[in-house]
C-alpha positions as a Markdown table, in Angstrom:
| # | Residue | x | y | z |
|---|---|---|---|---|
| 1 | Met | -149.2 | 210.7 | 95.5 |
| 2 | Ser | -148.2 | 214.0 | 95.3 |
| 3 | Ser | -150.4 | 216.5 | 94.5 |
| 4 | Ser | -150.1 | 219.2 | 91.4 |
| 5 | Ile | -148.8 | 222.4 | 92.5 |
| 6 | Lys | -150.7 | 225.1 | 90.8 |
| 7 | His | -148.5 | 228.5 | 90.2 |
| 8 | Leu | -150.4 | 231.7 | 89.4 |
| 9 | Val | -148.1 | 234.8 | 88.0 |
| 10 | Val | -150.0 | 238.2 | 88.1 |
| 11 | Ile | -148.8 | 241.2 | 86.1 |
| 12 | Ile | -150.1 | 244.2 | 87.6 |
| 13 | Asp | -149.9 | 247.7 | 85.9 |
| 14 | Leu | -149.3 | 250.4 | 88.0 |
| 15 | Asn | -148.4 | 253.0 | 85.1 |
| 16 | Pro | -148.6 | 256.5 | 86.9 |
| 17 | Phe | -150.3 | 258.5 | 83.6 |
| 18 | Tyr | -153.5 | 256.1 | 84.0 |
| 19 | Trp | -153.9 | 256.7 | 87.8 |
| 20 | Ser | -153.3 | 260.6 | 87.3 |
| 21 | Asp | -155.7 | 261.2 | 84.9 |
| 22 | Lys | -158.4 | 259.2 | 87.3 |
| 23 | Val | -158.1 | 261.8 | 89.8 |
| 24 | Ser | -159.9 | 264.3 | 87.9 |
| 25 | Ser | -162.3 | 262.5 | 86.7 |
| 26 | Ser | -165.6 | 260.8 | 88.5 |
| 27 | Thr | -164.2 | 257.2 | 88.4 |
| 28 | Thr | -165.4 | 255.1 | 91.6 |
| 29 | Leu | -162.0 | 253.0 | 91.7 |
| 30 | Asn | -158.8 | 254.9 | 92.8 |
| 31 | Phe | -155.2 | 253.5 | 93.0 |
| 32 | Lys | -155.5 | 252.4 | 96.6 |
| 33 | Gln | -159.1 | 250.4 | 96.2 |
| 34 | Tyr | -157.2 | 248.7 | 93.1 |
| 35 | Leu | -154.1 | 247.4 | 95.2 |
| 36 | Lys | -156.6 | 246.2 | 97.8 |
| 37 | Ile | -158.7 | 244.4 | 95.3 |
| 38 | Ile | -155.6 | 243.0 | 93.9 |
| 39 | Ile | -154.1 | 241.8 | 97.1 |
| 40 | Gln | -157.2 | 240.3 | 98.5 |
| 41 | Phe | -157.7 | 238.1 | 95.3 |
| 42 | Cys | -153.9 | 237.1 | 95.5 |
| 43 | Asn | -155.0 | 236.3 | 99.6 |
| 44 | Ala | -158.2 | 234.3 | 98.4 |
| 45 | Tyr | -156.1 | 232.4 | 95.7 |
| 46 | Ile | -153.8 | 231.3 | 98.4 |
| 47 | Ala | -156.2 | 230.4 | 101.0 |
| 48 | Phe | -158.1 | 228.2 | 98.9 |
| 49 | Asp | -155.6 | 225.4 | 98.3 |
| 50 | Ile | -152.5 | 224.4 | 100.0 |
| 51 | Asn | -151.0 | 223.8 | 96.8 |
| 52 | His | -151.5 | 227.3 | 95.3 |
| 53 | Arg | -148.3 | 229.1 | 94.8 |
| 54 | Leu | -148.1 | 233.0 | 93.9 |
| 55 | Thr | -146.0 | 235.3 | 92.1 |
| 56 | Ile | -146.5 | 239.3 | 91.8 |
| 57 | Ile | -145.1 | 241.6 | 89.2 |
| 58 | Gly | -145.6 | 245.1 | 89.0 |
| 59 | Cys | -144.8 | 247.0 | 85.9 |
| 60 | Ser | -144.9 | 251.1 | 84.9 |
| 61 | Asn | -143.8 | 253.1 | 82.0 |
| 62 | Thr | -140.6 | 252.7 | 82.5 |
| 63 | Glu | -139.8 | 249.3 | 84.4 |
| 64 | Thr | -140.8 | 246.1 | 86.0 |
| 65 | Cys | -140.2 | 244.6 | 89.5 |
| 66 | Phe | -140.7 | 241.4 | 91.1 |
| 67 | Leu | -143.7 | 242.7 | 94.0 |
| 68 | Tyr | -143.6 | 238.7 | 95.5 |
| 69 | Pro | -141.7 | 236.8 | 95.9 |
| 70 | Asp | -138.8 | 239.0 | 96.8 |
| 71 | Leu | -136.1 | 237.5 | 95.1 |
| 72 | Thr | -133.4 | 239.7 | 96.9 |
| 73 | Asn | -134.7 | 238.1 | 100.3 |
| 74 | Glu | -135.1 | 234.4 | 100.0 |
| 75 | Ser | -135.9 | 234.5 | 104.0 |
| 76 | Leu | -139.3 | 235.8 | 103.4 |
| 77 | Ile | -140.4 | 232.9 | 101.3 |
| 78 | Ile | -142.0 | 229.9 | 102.9 |
| 79 | Pro | -141.3 | 227.5 | 100.6 |
| 80 | Thr | -144.1 | 225.2 | 101.6 |
| 81 | Val | -147.3 | 225.9 | 102.7 |
| 82 | Thr | -149.6 | 223.9 | 105.1 |
| 83 | Lys | -152.6 | 224.1 | 107.3 |
| 84 | Thr | -150.9 | 225.8 | 110.2 |
| 85 | Asn | -148.5 | 228.3 | 108.6 |
| 86 | Leu | -151.4 | 229.3 | 106.2 |
| 87 | Phe | -152.2 | 232.6 | 107.9 |
| 88 | Glu | -148.4 | 233.6 | 108.1 |
| 89 | Gln | -148.0 | 233.1 | 104.3 |
| 90 | Leu | -151.0 | 235.8 | 103.8 |
| 91 | Phe | -149.0 | 237.9 | 106.3 |
| 92 | Val | -145.9 | 237.3 | 104.5 |
| 93 | Ile | -147.4 | 238.5 | 101.2 |
| 94 | Asp | -149.0 | 241.3 | 102.5 |
| 95 | Arg | -145.6 | 242.6 | 104.1 |
| 96 | Val | -143.3 | 241.7 | 101.0 |
| 97 | Val | -145.9 | 243.2 | 98.6 |
| 98 | Glu | -146.4 | 246.4 | 100.7 |
| 99 | Asn | -142.5 | 247.1 | 101.0 |
| 100 | Asn | -141.6 | 246.7 | 97.5 |
| 101 | Leu | -144.6 | 248.5 | 96.2 |
| 102 | Lys | -143.4 | 251.7 | 98.0 |
| 103 | Glu | -139.9 | 251.4 | 96.9 |
| 104 | Phe | -141.2 | 250.5 | 93.3 |
| 105 | Ile | -143.7 | 253.8 | 93.6 |
| 106 | Glu | -140.8 | 255.8 | 95.1 |
| 107 | Asn | -138.8 | 254.9 | 91.8 |
| 108 | Phe | -141.4 | 256.4 | 89.4 |
| 109 | Ser | -139.8 | 259.0 | 87.2 |
| 110 | Pro | -142.0 | 261.7 | 86.4 |
| 111 | Ser | -139.6 | 262.9 | 83.6 |
| 112 | His | -140.5 | 260.0 | 81.2 |
| 113 | Thr | -143.4 | 260.8 | 78.9 |
| 114 | Leu | -144.5 | 257.4 | 77.6 |
| 115 | Ser | -148.0 | 256.5 | 78.7 |
| 116 | Gly | -147.8 | 252.5 | 77.5 |
| 117 | Ser | -147.0 | 250.4 | 80.1 |
| 118 | Met | -144.4 | 247.6 | 79.7 |
| 119 | Ile | -146.7 | 244.8 | 79.7 |
| 120 | Thr | -144.7 | 242.7 | 77.4 |
| 121 | Met | -141.4 | 243.0 | 79.6 |
| 122 | Ala | -143.2 | 242.2 | 82.5 |
| 123 | Leu | -144.7 | 239.0 | 80.9 |
| 124 | Thr | -141.3 | 238.0 | 79.3 |
| 125 | Gln | -139.9 | 237.9 | 82.8 |
| 126 | Ala | -142.9 | 235.7 | 84.1 |
| 127 | Leu | -142.3 | 233.3 | 81.2 |
| 128 | Cys | -138.3 | 232.8 | 82.2 |
| 129 | Tyr | -139.5 | 232.6 | 85.7 |
| 130 | Ile | -141.7 | 229.9 | 84.8 |
| 131 | Asn | -139.3 | 228.3 | 82.6 |
| 132 | Arg | -136.4 | 228.3 | 85.5 |
| 133 | Leu | -139.3 | 226.6 | 87.7 |
| 134 | Leu | -139.8 | 223.8 | 85.1 |
| 135 | Arg | -136.2 | 223.6 | 84.7 |
| 136 | Asp | -135.6 | 223.3 | 88.8 |
| 137 | Thr | -138.9 | 220.8 | 88.7 |
| 138 | Leu | -137.7 | 217.3 | 90.5 |
| 139 | Pro | -138.7 | 214.2 | 89.0 |
| 140 | Gly | -142.2 | 213.1 | 90.0 |
| 141 | Glu | -143.6 | 216.8 | 90.9 |
| 142 | Lys | -146.7 | 217.5 | 88.7 |
| 143 | Asn | -146.4 | 222.0 | 88.0 |
| 144 | Ser | -149.0 | 223.8 | 86.2 |
| 145 | Phe | -148.9 | 227.6 | 85.8 |
| 146 | Arg | -150.9 | 230.5 | 84.6 |
| 147 | Ile | -150.3 | 234.2 | 84.1 |
| 148 | Leu | -153.2 | 236.7 | 84.9 |
| 149 | Ile | -152.6 | 240.2 | 83.5 |
| 150 | Ile | -154.3 | 243.2 | 85.2 |
| 151 | Gln | -154.0 | 245.8 | 82.7 |
| 152 | Thr | -155.1 | 249.5 | 82.8 |
| 153 | Thr | -153.6 | 251.7 | 80.0 |
| 154 | Thr | -153.9 | 250.9 | 76.3 |
| 155 | Asp | -152.0 | 249.3 | 74.2 |
| 156 | Thr | -148.9 | 250.7 | 72.3 |
| 157 | Ser | -147.8 | 249.4 | 68.6 |
| 158 | Lys | -143.8 | 249.2 | 69.8 |
| 159 | Gln | -144.8 | 246.3 | 72.0 |
| 160 | Tyr | -146.3 | 244.3 | 69.4 |
| 161 | Met | -143.4 | 242.0 | 68.0 |
| 162 | Asn | -142.2 | 241.2 | 71.5 |
| 163 | Phe | -145.5 | 240.4 | 72.8 |
| 164 | Met | -146.3 | 238.2 | 70.1 |
| 165 | Asn | -143.2 | 236.5 | 71.0 |
| 166 | Ala | -144.1 | 236.1 | 74.4 |
| 167 | Val | -147.8 | 234.9 | 73.5 |
| 168 | Phe | -145.7 | 232.0 | 71.0 |
| 169 | Thr | -143.8 | 231.1 | 74.2 |
| 170 | Ser | -146.4 | 230.6 | 76.3 |
| 171 | Glu | -148.2 | 228.6 | 73.9 |
| 172 | Lys | -145.3 | 226.4 | 73.8 |
| 173 | Ile | -144.8 | 225.8 | 77.0 |
| 174 | Asn | -148.9 | 225.4 | 77.9 |
| 175 | Val | -149.3 | 228.4 | 79.8 |
| 176 | Pro | -152.6 | 230.1 | 79.4 |
| 177 | Ile | -152.5 | 233.7 | 79.7 |
| 178 | Asp | -155.7 | 235.5 | 81.3 |
| 179 | Gly | -156.5 | 239.4 | 80.9 |
| 180 | Cys | -158.4 | 241.7 | 83.2 |
| 181 | Ile | -158.5 | 245.3 | 81.1 |
| 182 | Leu | -159.7 | 248.1 | 83.4 |
| 183 | Asn | -159.7 | 250.6 | 80.8 |
| 184 | Asn | -160.5 | 249.6 | 76.8 |
| 185 | Asp | -160.2 | 246.2 | 75.2 |
| 186 | Ser | -156.8 | 245.5 | 74.4 |
| 187 | Ser | -155.9 | 244.3 | 70.7 |
| 188 | Leu | -152.8 | 242.8 | 72.3 |
| 189 | Leu | -154.3 | 240.5 | 75.1 |
| 190 | Gln | -157.0 | 239.4 | 72.4 |
| 191 | Gln | -153.9 | 237.7 | 70.1 |
| 192 | Ala | -153.5 | 235.6 | 73.2 |
| 193 | Tyr | -157.2 | 234.1 | 73.1 |
| 194 | Glu | -158.0 | 230.4 | 72.6 |
| 195 | Lys | -159.5 | 229.0 | 69.6 |
| 196 | Pro | -162.7 | 226.7 | 70.7 |
| 197 | Asp | -161.3 | 223.0 | 71.1 |
| 198 | Lys | -162.9 | 219.6 | 71.3 |
| 199 | Asp | -163.4 | 220.4 | 74.8 |
| 200 | Asp | -165.9 | 223.2 | 73.8 |
| 201 | Val | -169.4 | 221.1 | 73.8 |
| 202 | Leu | -173.0 | 221.7 | 74.7 |
| 203 | Gly | -172.4 | 219.3 | 78.0 |
| 204 | Ala | -169.4 | 220.1 | 79.5 |
| 205 | Asp | -169.7 | 221.1 | 82.9 |
| 206 | Asp | -168.5 | 224.5 | 83.4 |
| 207 | Arg | -169.6 | 225.0 | 87.0 |
| 208 | Pro | -167.0 | 224.4 | 90.1 |
| 209 | Arg | -167.5 | 221.1 | 92.0 |
| 210 | Ser | -167.8 | 221.0 | 95.6 |
| 211 | Asn | -164.9 | 218.8 | 96.1 |
| 212 | Met | -162.8 | 221.6 | 94.0 |
| 213 | Ser | -161.7 | 224.6 | 95.0 |
| 214 | Phe | -163.0 | 227.9 | 93.1 |
| 215 | Phe | -159.4 | 228.8 | 91.4 |
| 216 | Ser | -158.2 | 225.6 | 90.7 |
| 217 | Ala | -157.8 | 225.4 | 86.7 |
| 218 | Ser | -159.2 | 221.7 | 86.9 |
| 219 | Ala | -162.6 | 223.1 | 88.6 |
| 220 | Arg | -164.1 | 224.5 | 85.5 |
| 221 | Pro | -163.2 | 223.3 | 82.4 |
| 222 | His | -162.6 | 226.1 | 80.6 |
| 223 | Leu | -165.4 | 227.0 | 77.7 |
| 224 | Lys | -163.5 | 230.1 | 75.9 |
| 225 | His | -165.7 | 232.7 | 74.2 |
| 226 | Arg | -168.7 | 230.8 | 75.4 |
| 227 | Ala | -170.7 | 233.7 | 73.4 |
| 228 | Thr | -169.1 | 232.8 | 70.3 |
| 229 | Val | -168.6 | 228.9 | 70.4 |
| 230 | Phe | -172.5 | 228.5 | 70.8 |
| 231 | Ser | -174.1 | 231.9 | 70.1 |
| 232 | Leu | -174.4 | 233.5 | 66.7 |
| 233 | Gly | -174.6 | 237.4 | 67.6 |
| 234 | Asn | -173.7 | 239.6 | 65.1 |
| 235 | Arg | -171.4 | 237.0 | 63.6 |
| 236 | Asp | -173.7 | 237.0 | 60.2 |
| 237 | Cys | -173.0 | 240.2 | 59.2 |
| 238 | Val | -170.6 | 238.8 | 57.0 |
| 239 | Leu | -173.3 | 236.9 | 55.0 |
| 240 | Lys | -174.7 | 240.8 | 54.9 |
| 241 | Gln | -173.3 | 244.0 | 54.4 |
| 242 | Glu | -170.0 | 242.4 | 54.8 |
| 243 | Leu | -170.8 | 239.9 | 51.6 |
| 244 | Glu | -169.3 | 242.1 | 48.7 |
| 245 | Ala | -167.4 | 244.3 | 50.7 |
| 246 | Pro | -163.4 | 245.0 | 49.8 |
| 247 | Ile | -161.2 | 242.0 | 50.3 |
| 248 | Ile | -158.7 | 242.1 | 53.3 |
| 249 | Ile | -155.6 | 243.3 | 52.6 |
| 250 | Pro | -152.7 | 241.5 | 54.6 |
| 251 | His | -150.2 | 243.8 | 55.0 |
| 252 | Ala | -152.3 | 246.6 | 55.8 |
| 253 | Gln | -154.3 | 244.8 | 58.4 |
| 254 | Gln | -151.2 | 243.7 | 60.0 |
| 255 | Lys | -150.0 | 247.5 | 60.4 |
| 256 | Ala | -153.1 | 248.3 | 61.9 |
| 257 | Glu | -152.9 | 244.9 | 64.1 |
| 258 | Thr | -156.4 | 243.6 | 63.2 |
| 259 | Lys | -157.6 | 240.2 | 64.3 |
| 260 | Tyr | -160.1 | 238.5 | 62.4 |
| 261 | Pro | -162.5 | 235.3 | 63.2 |
| 262 | Tyr | -161.9 | 232.5 | 60.4 |
| 263 | Glu | -165.2 | 233.3 | 58.3 |
| 264 | Tyr | -164.2 | 236.7 | 57.8 |
| 265 | Leu | -160.8 | 235.4 | 56.2 |
| 266 | Phe | -162.6 | 232.8 | 54.4 |
| 267 | Arg | -165.0 | 235.5 | 53.0 |
| 268 | Ser | -162.0 | 237.5 | 51.9 |
| 269 | Glu | -160.3 | 235.1 | 49.8 |
| 270 | Gln | -163.4 | 233.3 | 48.2 |
| 271 | Tyr | -164.7 | 236.7 | 47.0 |
| 272 | Ala | -161.6 | 237.6 | 45.7 |
| 273 | Leu | -161.6 | 233.8 | 43.6 |
| 274 | Leu | -165.3 | 234.6 | 42.5 |
| 275 | Asp | -164.2 | 238.2 | 41.2 |
| 276 | Asn | -161.5 | 236.9 | 39.4 |
| 277 | Cys | -162.7 | 234.1 | 38.2 |
| 278 | Cys | -165.9 | 235.8 | 36.9 |
| 279 | Arg | -163.7 | 237.9 | 35.1 |
| 280 | Glu | -161.4 | 235.5 | 33.5 |
| 281 | Tyr | -164.3 | 233.5 | 32.4 |
| 282 | Leu | -166.0 | 236.3 | 30.6 |
| 283 | Phe | -162.5 | 237.5 | 29.1 |
| 284 | Leu | -161.6 | 233.8 | 27.9 |
| 285 | Cys | -164.7 | 233.1 | 26.3 |
| 286 | Asp | -165.0 | 236.9 | 24.7 |
| 287 | Phe | -161.0 | 236.7 | 23.4 |
| 288 | Phe | -160.9 | 233.3 | 22.3 |
| 289 | Met | -164.4 | 232.6 | 20.9 |
| 290 | Leu | -165.4 | 229.9 | 23.4 |
| 291 | Asn | -168.6 | 228.3 | 23.4 |
| 292 | Asn | -170.2 | 226.7 | 26.6 |
| 293 | Arg | -169.0 | 223.3 | 25.7 |
| 294 | Ser | -165.2 | 224.2 | 25.1 |
| 295 | Ala | -164.9 | 227.3 | 27.6 |
| 296 | Pro | -165.4 | 225.0 | 31.0 |
| 297 | Glu | -162.6 | 222.9 | 30.0 |
| 298 | Phe | -160.0 | 225.7 | 28.8 |
| 299 | Phe | -160.9 | 227.7 | 32.2 |
| 300 | Thr | -160.4 | 224.6 | 34.4 |
| 301 | Glu | -156.8 | 224.1 | 32.8 |
| 302 | Ile | -156.0 | 227.4 | 33.9 |
| 303 | Phe | -157.5 | 227.5 | 37.6 |
| 304 | Glu | -157.0 | 223.8 | 38.4 |
| 305 | Lys | -154.1 | 224.7 | 40.6 |
| 306 | Thr | -155.4 | 227.8 | 41.9 |
| 307 | Phe | -158.7 | 225.7 | 42.9 |
| 308 | Lys | -156.2 | 222.7 | 44.7 |
| 309 | Leu | -154.4 | 224.9 | 46.8 |
| 310 | Leu | -157.2 | 226.7 | 48.1 |
| 311 | Gln | -159.4 | 223.6 | 48.7 |
| 312 | Lys | -156.2 | 222.4 | 50.7 |
| 313 | Asn | -156.2 | 225.4 | 52.6 |
| 314 | Val | -159.9 | 224.9 | 53.7 |
| 315 | Glu | -159.3 | 221.4 | 54.5 |
| 316 | Thr | -156.5 | 222.0 | 56.6 |
| 317 | Phe | -158.6 | 224.8 | 58.9 |
| 318 | Ile | -161.7 | 223.0 | 58.9 |
| 319 | Ser | -160.0 | 219.6 | 59.9 |
| 320 | Asp | -158.5 | 221.4 | 63.3 |
| 321 | Ser | -161.6 | 223.9 | 63.7 |
| 322 | Tyr | -164.2 | 222.9 | 66.6 |
| 323 | Asp | -166.2 | 226.3 | 66.2 |
| 324 | Pro | -169.7 | 225.0 | 64.6 |
| 325 | Ile | -170.8 | 228.7 | 64.1 |
| 326 | Ala | -167.6 | 229.7 | 61.7 |
| 327 | Ile | -167.9 | 226.1 | 59.6 |
| 328 | Leu | -171.8 | 227.1 | 59.0 |
| 329 | Leu | -171.4 | 230.7 | 58.2 |
| 330 | Cys | -168.5 | 229.5 | 55.7 |
| 331 | Met | -171.2 | 227.1 | 54.3 |
| 332 | His | -173.7 | 230.0 | 53.5 |
| 333 | Leu | -170.9 | 232.0 | 52.3 |
| 334 | Ile | -170.3 | 229.3 | 49.8 |
| 335 | Tyr | -174.1 | 229.3 | 49.0 |
| 336 | Arg | -174.2 | 232.9 | 48.4 |
| 337 | Tyr | -171.2 | 233.0 | 46.3 |
| 338 | Gln | -172.9 | 230.3 | 43.9 |
| 339 | Val | -176.2 | 232.6 | 43.3 |
| 340 | Ile | -173.7 | 235.4 | 42.4 |
| 341 | Ala | -171.6 | 233.5 | 40.0 |
| 342 | Asn | -174.7 | 231.8 | 38.6 |
| 343 | Lys | -176.2 | 235.5 | 38.1 |
| 344 | Arg | -172.8 | 236.6 | 36.6 |
| 345 | Asn | -173.4 | 233.4 | 33.8 |
| 346 | Val | -169.8 | 232.1 | 35.3 |
| 347 | Pro | -171.4 | 228.2 | 36.3 |
| 348 | Ile | -167.9 | 227.2 | 36.4 |
| 349 | Leu | -167.3 | 227.3 | 39.8 |
| 350 | Asn | -170.3 | 225.5 | 40.9 |
| 351 | Lys | -167.9 | 222.2 | 41.4 |
| 352 | Phe | -165.5 | 223.7 | 43.6 |
| 353 | His | -168.1 | 225.0 | 45.6 |
| 354 | Glu | -169.6 | 221.8 | 46.1 |
| 355 | Ile | -166.9 | 220.2 | 47.2 |
| 356 | Leu | -165.9 | 223.0 | 50.0 |
| 357 | Ile | -169.6 | 222.5 | 51.1 |
| 358 | His | -168.9 | 218.7 | 51.1 |
| 359 | Val | -166.1 | 219.6 | 53.2 |
| 360 | Cys | -167.8 | 222.1 | 55.7 |
| 361 | Glu | -170.6 | 219.6 | 56.0 |
| 362 | Asn | -168.3 | 216.7 | 56.8 |
| 363 | Arg | -166.4 | 218.7 | 59.8 |
| 364 | Phe | -170.0 | 220.3 | 61.1 |
| 365 | Glu | -171.0 | 216.4 | 61.4 |
| 366 | Ile | -168.0 | 215.7 | 63.2 |
| 367 | Ile | -168.5 | 218.6 | 66.0 |
| 368 | Met | -172.3 | 217.8 | 65.8 |
| 369 | Lys | -171.7 | 214.2 | 66.9 |
| 370 | Ser | -169.3 | 215.4 | 69.7 |
| 371 | Asn | -171.7 | 217.8 | 70.9 |
| 372 | Ile | -174.4 | 214.9 | 70.8 |
| 373 | Asp | -172.3 | 212.6 | 72.7 |
| 374 | Ser | -171.5 | 215.3 | 75.3 |
| 375 | Val | -175.2 | 215.7 | 75.9 |
| 376 | Gln | -175.7 | 212.1 | 76.4 |
| 377 | Arg | -172.6 | 211.9 | 78.9 |
| 378 | Val | -174.5 | 214.1 | 81.4 |
| 379 | Glu | -174.8 | 212.8 | 84.6 |
| 380 | Pro | -177.4 | 215.2 | 86.6 |
| 381 | His | -176.8 | 213.1 | 89.4 |
| 382 | Lys | -173.3 | 214.6 | 89.7 |
| 383 | Phe | -174.1 | 218.2 | 89.7 |
| 384 | Ser | -173.6 | 219.8 | 93.0 |
| 385 | Ser | -177.1 | 221.1 | 92.8 |
| 386 | Ile | -180.0 | 221.8 | 90.3 |
| 387 | Glu | -182.0 | 224.7 | 90.6 |
| 388 | Leu | -185.5 | 225.4 | 89.3 |
| 389 | Asn | -184.1 | 227.7 | 86.9 |
| 390 | Pro | -182.9 | 226.9 | 83.3 |
| 391 | His | -180.0 | 224.9 | 83.0 |
| 392 | Phe | -176.9 | 226.4 | 81.7 |
| 393 | Ile | -176.5 | 223.5 | 79.1 |
| 394 | Val | -180.0 | 224.1 | 77.8 |
| 395 | Arg | -179.4 | 227.8 | 77.4 |
| 396 | Arg | -176.1 | 226.9 | 75.6 |
| 397 | Tyr | -178.5 | 224.5 | 73.2 |
| 398 | Ala | -181.1 | 227.4 | 72.9 |
| 399 | Glu | -178.5 | 229.7 | 71.7 |
| 400 | Phe | -177.1 | 227.3 | 69.2 |
| 401 | Ser | -180.1 | 226.3 | 67.9 |
| 402 | Gly | -181.3 | 229.9 | 67.4 |
| 403 | Ala | -178.1 | 230.7 | 65.4 |
| 404 | Val | -178.6 | 227.4 | 63.4 |
| 405 | Thr | -182.4 | 228.0 | 62.6 |
| 406 | Arg | -181.4 | 231.7 | 61.8 |
| 407 | Leu | -178.5 | 230.7 | 59.4 |
| 408 | Asn | -180.5 | 228.0 | 57.5 |
| 409 | Glu | -183.9 | 230.2 | 57.1 |
| 410 | Glu | -182.6 | 231.2 | 53.3 |
| 411 | Phe | -180.7 | 228.2 | 52.4 |
| 412 | Ala | -181.8 | 225.0 | 54.0 |
| 413 | Asn | -179.6 | 221.9 | 54.5 |
| 414 | Glu | -181.1 | 218.4 | 55.1 |
| 415 | Arg | -178.2 | 216.8 | 56.5 |
| 416 | Ile | -177.7 | 220.0 | 59.2 |
| 417 | Ser | -181.4 | 219.8 | 59.9 |
| 418 | Thr | -181.1 | 216.1 | 60.8 |
| 419 | Leu | -178.0 | 216.7 | 63.1 |
| 420 | Met | -180.4 | 219.4 | 64.9 |
| 421 | Thr | -182.9 | 217.0 | 65.4 |
| 422 | Arg | -181.1 | 214.4 | 67.1 |
| 423 | Leu | -179.6 | 217.3 | 69.3 |
| 424 | Gln | -183.2 | 218.2 | 69.8 |
| 425 | Val | -183.9 | 215.1 | 71.4 |
| 426 | Glu | -180.8 | 214.7 | 73.4 |
| 427 | Ile | -181.4 | 217.7 | 75.0 |
| 428 | Leu | -185.3 | 217.0 | 75.5 |
| 429 | Ser | -184.2 | 213.9 | 77.1 |
| 430 | Leu | -181.6 | 215.8 | 79.4 |
| 431 | Ile | -184.2 | 218.1 | 80.5 |
| 432 | Leu | -186.1 | 214.9 | 81.8 |
| 433 | Arg | -183.2 | 213.0 | 83.4 |
| 434 | Met | -182.4 | 216.5 | 85.4 |
| 435 | Ser | -186.1 | 217.0 | 86.6 |
| 436 | Asn | -185.8 | 213.0 | 88.1 |
| 437 | Glu | -183.4 | 215.0 | 90.4 |
| 438 | Phe | -186.0 | 216.7 | 92.2 |
| 439 | Pro | -188.0 | 214.6 | 94.8 |
| 440 | Gln | -191.4 | 216.5 | 94.5 |
| 441 | Arg | -193.5 | 216.0 | 91.0 |
| 442 | Lys | -194.7 | 219.8 | 91.3 |
| 443 | Glu | -190.7 | 220.8 | 91.1 |
| 444 | Gln | -190.0 | 218.6 | 88.5 |
| 445 | Leu | -192.6 | 220.1 | 86.1 |
| 446 | Ile | -191.9 | 223.7 | 87.2 |
| 447 | Phe | -187.9 | 222.8 | 86.1 |
| 448 | Ile | -189.2 | 221.2 | 82.5 |
| 449 | Ile | -191.6 | 224.2 | 82.1 |
| 450 | Asn | -188.8 | 227.0 | 82.8 |
| 451 | Asn | -186.3 | 225.0 | 80.6 |
| 452 | Tyr | -188.9 | 224.8 | 77.3 |
| 453 | Asp | -189.8 | 228.4 | 78.0 |
| 454 | Leu | -186.3 | 229.5 | 77.6 |
| 455 | Ile | -185.8 | 227.6 | 74.4 |
| 456 | Leu | -188.8 | 228.9 | 73.0 |
| 457 | Ser | -188.2 | 232.4 | 74.0 |
| 458 | Val | -184.6 | 232.1 | 72.4 |
| 459 | Leu | -186.1 | 230.3 | 69.4 |
| 460 | Thr | -188.9 | 233.4 | 68.8 |
| 461 | Val | -186.1 | 236.2 | 69.2 |
| 462 | Arg | -184.0 | 234.6 | 67.0 |
């Protein structure tokens, strides 16, 4: 049975403007060290598995270039890497990258004043190269691809459209894009982030196993944005200072290239609906002199299609969401908007809000059951090692439990509390199962105490 070939395409930002600014600054990383670290990383990637393949693309403010392999001299490429010629392959990589890098740097043109790097063009070249490899794949061969972008310069708005086209193409052919940003955060690379999916559960093992390589994609089930999947952070500001903030204007945010989590979009949509419905309901009652019995029926006739459209939009997103924090935030937005509507003497939205709460509750229950099942399926003996320190699964649970507890303080939900109780029982059972992996009773007790202490500490802070 043939092994899967894992291809990594590394895009290196070599913009001279960035490094010329660093010459006069107190930065601890210079251009030579920057390149040395990248080459060491690439060598390590190749050395860890003979099934690893590497491509390196450099980009400046004016052009891009394949640094490895040298497509103009295929004699320098070792097509099949084995244990016997592994070090020869590393030598070839160093020599080819060094030669092509010298030539690339010599072609830098100081006459160009563009400070942004051509990251998008390099990404497009990488995808075209990957597509060619996919086309040439023989029957029975297995290939997986990944792109790593190492960026130093800031984004330019001119690249946005082409960059998004490249991102959509990478998603279509199932090629993940990773980013290493050495300067400031990249708003463009954030567009390539992955939403939480069905594999982002509490019980997922994100530690490399002993029989897998460190750089293997399968060695680490990729928990994307774990800090936001299981932690609240400052996301609850949407329930406080942002609750009645001005709505998001789509075309204005497109110009600003701003990206929002779903709860912000949900808040904007629901607040716009609330504000318009309150004004319209009071106007109808006053203008047509309607009483409390006839007003709701007349109002519903006008807004029925709007309610159905918004309900369908929410159901469409929620049904494909695996972000329990986002769903919980949406529920609590609805609770607060119910209060505001009743304060304005507009009870007509209560039915619509209850429908949305029910939709969110159902999806939250599905996600919670998935997380509970993941904890039940954990087999402690399969971990390469269990230390006396608090386990990473327990840490996730503590953060998640703290988030739910914090959100439910003002508006308690019995259905959610029941699910959290079930999850707590499974976590405590898991701690006991993991403690049994220690041979000494003293170690078992220390492990249990450390994990309980972590949970209590996080909940106390929350």
